[in-house]
N, C-alpha and C positions, 0 to 999 in steps of 0.2 A: 611510588603510586601518585604522589602529588604532581611530579613532573609529567607523567603519562596523562593525568586528568587535564593539566593545563594545556598540553599539546593538543589533546582531543577537542577541547573546548575553545581552541583558538581559531579565529577566522571561520572558514568553511570546513574545517577538518572533520567535524561531526558528520556533515553530509558526505564527504569523501570516504570516511570510514564505513558508513552505512552502505554506500554504493559498492565499495570494494568487498564488504562482507557478503552481500547478496550475490555479487558477481562470482565470488568463490563457491557459494552454495550452488549456483547454476552450473558452474564448471564441474563441480564434484558430482552433481546429479548426472550430467552427461557421461562423465568418465565411468562412474559406477554402473550405469546401465549398459554402457559399451563393453566393459570388462565382463560383466555378468553374462552377457550374450555371447561374446567372442571366446572368452577363456573358460568360464564355468559352464558354458552351454545351457544356461538357464533360459527359460522361455521369457521373451520380452512381454512385459505386462502392460505396456502402453498401447496406444492405438497404432495400427499398421497404416502406412501410407498407401492405402488402396485408392482406386479411382473414386469410389464413393466418399471416402473420408477426405480426400483432397477437394472434392466438390463442396463438401460441407464447410471445410476450412476457408475455401475461397469465398463462399457465400457469406460467411460471417465477417470476413475482412471487408468485402464489398459493402455490406450493410453498415459496418462501423464507419467506413470512410464516407459513404454517401450521406448518412445521417449527420455526421459532423460537418460536412461541407454545406449541406442544405441549412442546418441551424446557423452556421456562421454567416451565410448569405442573408438570412432573414432577420437574425438578431445580431447586430454588429458587435455587441460587447463580447460575444463568444469567440471573436478572433484573438482575444487576449489569452495567452497560454494557460494561465491558472484556470480560467473558465472552460476553455476548449478541452483541456485534459480531463475535466470532470465528465463531460459528455462522451468523449472518446474512450474513456476507461471502462465504461459500463459493458460494452460488447466485448472488449478485450478480456475483462474479468470473466464474463460468461463463457467465452471461448476456452479460456484456460481451465475453468471449472468443469467444463464438459469433456474436453480433449486432453487435459493434462498439462504439466509444466512446459515441456518442450514446444508444443503447439502454441501455448500461451505466449512464450517468448518470441517465436517466429511471427505470429499474428500481430503482436504489439509493435515489433520493429517495422514490419511492412506497413501497418496502418499509419504509424507516425510518419514514415517517409512519404507516403502518398498524401497524407493530409497537409504536410508542409509544402508539397508541390501545388496542391489546389487552393490552399488557404495560406497565402504568404503572411507570415507573422514573425514575431520575435523568436529567433532560434537560439536555443541554449541546451547544452548537453544534459542538464538536470532533467528536463522534460522528456528527453529521449530515454534516459535511464528510468524515470518514473513509469513510463508506459510499458517498458519491458518488464519491470519488477511487478507491475500489476498482473501481467499474464502469468508469470512464474509463481507468485504467491497464491493466486487463485487456483493454479494447477495443484499446488501442494494441498490446498484446502479440499480438493476433490478426494485426496487420499483419506482424509479424516471422514469424509462422507461415507466411504466404503468401510473403513475400519470401525468407526464409532456408531454405525447404524444400529439402532435398538438399544443403545446405552448412552442416553443423553447426558448422564452425570459425568462421564468421562470427557466428552467434548466441553461441557461446561467447566470442568476442572482445568482443562488446557487453556480455555479463554482466560480464566482467572490467573493461572500461572504466568501466562505471557504478559498480561497487563500489569500484575504486581511486580514481576521481574523487571519489566521495562521501567516502571516508576522507581524501584529501588536502585537500579543501575544508574539512572540519571541523577537521583538524589545523592548517591554515593560519589559520583564524579564531581558534582557541583560542590559538595562538602569538602572534597580534597583540593579542589582548585583554589588558587589564591585570588579570590575575588573581593577582597576586603574593601576596595575602593568602589565597588558596585559597577553597574553598567549604565551608561548614559544613553538617554533617548531624547534627542532634540532639546537638550538643556535640563532634562530631568534625570535623576539618578535612582536606579532600582537596585536594592540590595540582593545578594545572592539568595537570601532566605525567601524572598518573594519569587525569584526565578525558580527556586526548587519547588515551592508549593504550587506553582502553576502546573508543573508536571504532575505532582501528586494529586492535586485537586481535579485535574482533567481525567486522570485514570480512575480515581474513586467515583467520579460522577458516571463514567462509562460502566464501571462494575455495577453500580447501583441500578442503572437503567437495564442492563443485561439480566440481572437477577429479577428485577420487577417483571419484566416481560416473560421470563422463563417460568416464574411462579404462576403468573396469570394463565399462561398457556397450559401448564400442567394441571392447574385447578379446573380448567374447562375441558380437560381430556384431549388436548390437541398434541399428543406425543409425536404423531407422525409428521406434524408440521415442524416440530423441534428437530426431528431427525435430519431434516434438510436445512433448517434455519440456523441452527447452532454452528455447523461447519462454515456457513456463509458469514456468520458473525465473527468467527475465529479469523478467517482470512481478511475480512473487512477491517478488523481491528489491527492486524499486523500491517496491512497496506496503509492504513490511515496514519499510524504512529511512525513506523519505520520508513515509509516511503513519502507519503504526502506531507507529513509534518517536517521530518528531518531533511529529506532531499529536495522537495519542491520549494522549501523556503530559500534554498540556495539560488534557484532560478528566479523566484518571486522578487527578492530584494534587488537583484541586478536588473530585472525587467522594469521595476518601478523606480530605479535610480536612487535607492536608499543608502547606498554605500557612502558612509561619512569619511572613510579613510583614516579615522582616529584610532588610537590605541586605547581601549577601554579595559580596565582590569588586567587580564592576561592577554589581551589583544583581541578581544571580541569585536567582530564587525556588528555594530549596533543595528544595522539594517537587517542582517541575518537573524539576529536574536528577536527583533520586532516581528518579523514574518513567522518565525518559529513559534513565538508565543500566540500570535493570532491564529495559527493553524491548530495549536493545542486547545485553545478555548473553543474552537468549532468542533473539535474531534468527536466528543461524545454524541452530539446530535447528528453529525454526518455519518457516523457508524451506524446508528439506528436507521436513518433515512436510506443510506446506501444498501443496508441489509434488506430492507423492505423492498426496494426497487429490484435488487438482484434476485431475491427470492421469487417474486412474481414473474420476472422475466424468465428465470430458469424453469419455473413450473410451466410456463407457456411454451417454451422452446424445446426443452428436453424430450417430451414425448414424440416430437417430430424427428429426432435424431437417433438413428440406429447405427452406432459405430462398430467397425470391425476391429477386434482385439485379438 
């Protein structure tokens, strides 16, 4: 187990592993639905690619691209990939949440390709993977919207299970890895205990905020709001920790030129770790903010969309 932990925590391997894992889930989802329809003759439960649905999908793609391009032209800082992805990801997540994982993946890929054409910037595979994963994870969140509707405690339990599971997994890996010499940041050395507690502290803060808002909404009798909000919090949490923190950090540190090329501990790239930790510190507030933005956007857009299933 120690060898596995050291390999996983070496260089960018954590980002590679997360990308590969989500890629396998996307492939498994496509294969499962294809076999269910072709072999078992089960009814396809996703949206059908009718003229109306294709028009909706095209509209969302156009809105995502145009908004990102306009913002990039008016606010120059948004040409930086980490900032651009934040704006671009909103409509991709909404599209995935409304139309499902497959459409989310397609729209994410097309949107990123078009934005790269119209807004020349730093090109890195991490950001392409990130935007595709946003669409897929948001689409999976839509399943919990349908399954968990009317039972907010189930969705809340899933949020807690994911967050606690992620924190325990990372703490477990860091404990097993041979990081006794610590990790160096521009002349400073950080122990593995600090690294571990950054993960745990970020997740515990997020859990506290989620429970606080949930209790407040329940006390005020806004259960219908929670029917939609909690699935959004669930996929926003998964997207933030698995995708934005772990995978985006790979692109961020190379974009900013933070690669020191030094072997730290078991071979950590200190630039990757630095960006990963900065993402983790921001994660709780970003999850709450993104959930609020996605909720109000979804409530404004979803009544206008009548999909064919």
